[in-house]
N, C-alpha and C positions, 0 to 999 in steps of 0.2 A: 659335302661343301669340306668337310676338313680333310677327306682323303684324298684327296682330286685338288686339292689346292695347297700341299702342305707343306710346298718347296717355297710357297707363295710368304710373306712378310708378317706376321702378328696376324694370320688365319683364325686362328685359334682367341684372341679376342675380339678379333673379326665380329666369330662366329656368336660366342658369346652378349656381344651386347645384340648382338641382331636380334638374339632370342631375347632380349627386349624389348626393344622397338617394335619388332613387327607386329605385334595385334599390338601397341600405341594405335600405328598405323592404321591396323584393321577396327579400332574401337573409332577416330577420328572419319572416314572414307565412306565408313557403310552409313550414317546420316546425310552424311555430306552427298554418297549415291542416292539410295533415296528419297530424300527432300526435291532431288532433279528427276528422278524417276516422275515422282508423283507431282512435280511442275511440267510436265508433259504428257500427264493423262495416263505413263504408264505407258509409253507408245512403242513399237516394236520395230517404228525403221529402221536402221540402219544406221544412218548416222546418231542419230538418236543411242540405241546401244554399242556405240563403237566411241560414242564420249564416256557412257556408264564402266564400258571395258578400261577407256585411257584412264579415267581414274582412281579407278583400285592401281590399274598396273605404275602409275606416278605413285600412288603410296608407297608401294613396293622395290620401288628402285630407289626411291628420296628413303625411306629406312633405311633400306641398302647402305646409298650412297654414305647416311648419317653413322652409322653402323664402322663402317670404314675410317671416314675421318678421324671419329672418336677412341678408334685402336692406333692410329696409327699417326694419331699427335706426337707431338714431346711429351713423353715422360713427367712427372714435377722431379724435381732434382732429388737426388737422395737425403738426408741429413748426416749432419757433420757427427760422426762417434770420437768419441778422445778416451782413449785410454786414461784406463780413470781410478 
């Protein structure tokens, strides 16, 4: 990602934050997806499978968007340094 999108501002910071958020998204979405599969009797009906896929893709997109927003937000102002 950093090589193909290197011209995008703060892409390195975005990638670093994605490194933190993607596993967290996986930890959250996995039990939700399994619970939904269990509730539907582990059905292989296309609509059930599509919703399971949508849950996982939604978690990935959400983590990516959160990482990007976190990376490009205004940084905290630098502390004032006085010559002393």
